[in-house]
C-alpha positions, -999 to +999 in steps of 0.1 A: -339+346+315-342+319+288-305+308+293-311+305+330-342+283+324-323+261+301-296+256+327-322+247+353-338+223+329-305+206+321-298+202+358-333+187+364-328+163+335-294+152+349-309+147+383-338+126+368-313+105+348-291+098+379-322+088+399-332+065+371-298+048+371-298+044+408-333+028+406-322+005+378-290-005+396-309-013+429-334-035+410-306-051+390-285-060+420-315-074+439-322-096+409-285-107+409-286-115+446-318-135+442-304-154+412-271-161+430-288-173+462-312-195+443-287-211+419-250-207+430-234-241+433-218-232+467-253-231+481-267-260+462-242-288+462-269-314+456-270-304+420-251-324+394-234-294+378-223-281+412-209-315+423-190-317+390-176-282+394-163-291+428-146-322+414-130-301+386-117-277+412-104-306+432-085-323+404-071-290+392-054-285+425-036-318+420-029-311+383-012-279+394+009-299+419+018-324+393+031-297+369+048-273+394+083-262+386+096-273+421+074-303+427+078-322+459+066-357+467+040-360+493+021-329+483-016-326+485-024-356+506-055-340+520-066-329+486-063-365+474-086-379+500-111-350+495-112-357+457-117-394+463-146-386+485-161-362+459-158-387+431-174-415+451-202-393+462-208-381+426-209-416+412-234-428+439-258-399+432-254-395+394-236-426+381-203-431+364-191-421+330-189-383+332-158-372+313-147-346+339-151-372+367-131-398+347-103-372+343-103-367+380-098-405+384-070-402+359-053-374+378-055-395+410-039-424+392-011-401+379-006-389+414-003-425+426+021-434+398+043-404+407+044-418+443+050-454+434+082-454+455+068-431+483+073-449+516+040-439+531+011-463+523-020-449+505-046-476+512-076-453+506-063-442+472-052-477+462-086-492+470-103-464+451-082-469+420-085-507+421-122-503+417-117-483+385-090-502+365-103-490+332-093-453+337-057-447+327-034-421+343-039-386+331-010-373+311+001-338+319+020-327+288+058-321+290+068-298+262+098-279+249+095-242+244+097-247+206+069-273+207+047-251+229+049-221+206+051-240+173+015-229+163+020-192+168+017-186+130-007-214+124-044-210+114-065-198+144-080-231+154-045-246+159-032-214+175-061-212+200-058-249+209-020-244+215-024-218+242-023-230+278-016-216+312+020-220+322+034-218+357+071-222+348+090-189+344+127-187+337+135-152+325+125-116+322+099-103+297+111-071+279+088-041+285+083-036+248+070-071+245+043-064+271+035-032+253+032-050+220+008-076+236-013-049+251-015-030+218-027-062+201-052-069+229-068-035+223-084-050+192-108-067+215-144-056+210-162-036+236-198-024+242-204+007+220-166+009+216-162+023+251-130+003+256-133-003+294-100-022+298-069-008+315-037-026+324-014-020+354+019-037+347+041-046+377+078-053+375+086-046+411+091-080+430+080-063+463+047-052+447+044-086+430+048-106+462+024-083+481-003-087+453+002-124+452-001-127+490-035-109+487-046-130+457-036-163+474-032-187+445+005-186+434+023-207+460+051-226+444+056-205+413+046-168+419+080-157+430+094-167+395+071-143+376+089-114+361+059-092+352+024-091+366-005-076+346-035-063+366-064-059+342-091-035+353-122-020+338-132+016+340-166+019+358-168+055+345-177+039+311-209+024+325-239+044+313-270+026+327-279+006+357-287-024+336-250-025+325-238-035+360-219-065+345-205-047+315-171-038+331-164-075+338-178-088+305-158-063+285-128-068+308-130-105+303-130-102+265-099-081+267-082-106+290-087-134+265-074-112+237-044-103+259-037-139+266-037-148+229-014-118+223+010-130+250+010-164+235+017-150+201+047-130+214+061-161+232+053-151+267+044-177+293+014-166+314-009-178+341-044-163+346-052-157+382-088-151+396-097-120+415-122-136+439-113-117+470-130-099+499-140-062+496-113-054+522-086-071+501-098-054+470-096-020+486-062-027+501-048-037+467-063-006+450-045+014+477-010+000+476-010-003+438-025+032+433-053+019+411-081+045+409-114+036+427-133+039+394-113+009+380-127-025+390-100-053+391-111-080+366-081-104+365-044-108+373-019-124+349+015-136+359+041-135+331+076-146+323+097-162+296+094-200+298+123-224+303+135-247+276+112-275+289+082-274+312+049-291+321+014-279+316-018-292+331-040-312+307-073-296+320-095-312+293-123-290+279-159-298+275-171-306+240-192-282+219-223-304+224-218-300+262-220-262+260-241-254+229-279-253+230-300-246+199-333-227+201-356-228+172-363-251+143-338-240+117-310-260+102 
């Protein structure tokens, strides 16, 4: 009788705990929705930070075009006009001098310099640049493979600064190199050591192309990638409703560690977002055979780099831009 009562009690406790998690999750996701709707830049483009982010996305499109392995003249004409409009709007509302906005002007000047012998006139861009003569053309680094990986054994500050996204792939990556990189990436910390991250490695060009078609951001270089790593996080490791972000946070930490590992082992890689519709996410889970309990966090295209290649400058913010102190200590 006592054993039966204990079993009943355990079942009741389990039911209570599940009900608690459901309640927590519903409250948490309501809060997320309200926070998103009240603050997301996509819905509040009048804010300075949102306007700057749109400009960064705009210049990054052109930076990618300037550094593509098979660059063609005349690319991105619509993106150029859009970025000019964004910069002018930003400066009217918030003034000139923002470092990211200046870089956008520099990218536009680099684009114009590349097209100096292009037969089609660009009066809109020429007038825009003539009004900003003090901003030089942005320089997208052209490097050799030896230069790019020269800091692999350097102290961490130099090593970290040397890692960049690469969209030039010229050779296969051995499976054991990927395995070594993943083994090193596993040193990433995780909440309560639950080690959420999983990696699905693709070396089938048909699966690669199907995945990239769903992801939508690899035009011009995706077909050169030899391996693709789909990093997921195991939702089964989530214990409470308040942990609704933990799979992405812990997955993101793992992704950064994996990128450092790939760089250390001399593998060129490009991190690709996974901002897709639920329908696309379900479809990719299906044709890749990824279990439903694994949330896709990020996709990484990999390959061995050519002897020489270009990388996007993509300047970073300074520490003072991102660091806020709270409290009176020193």
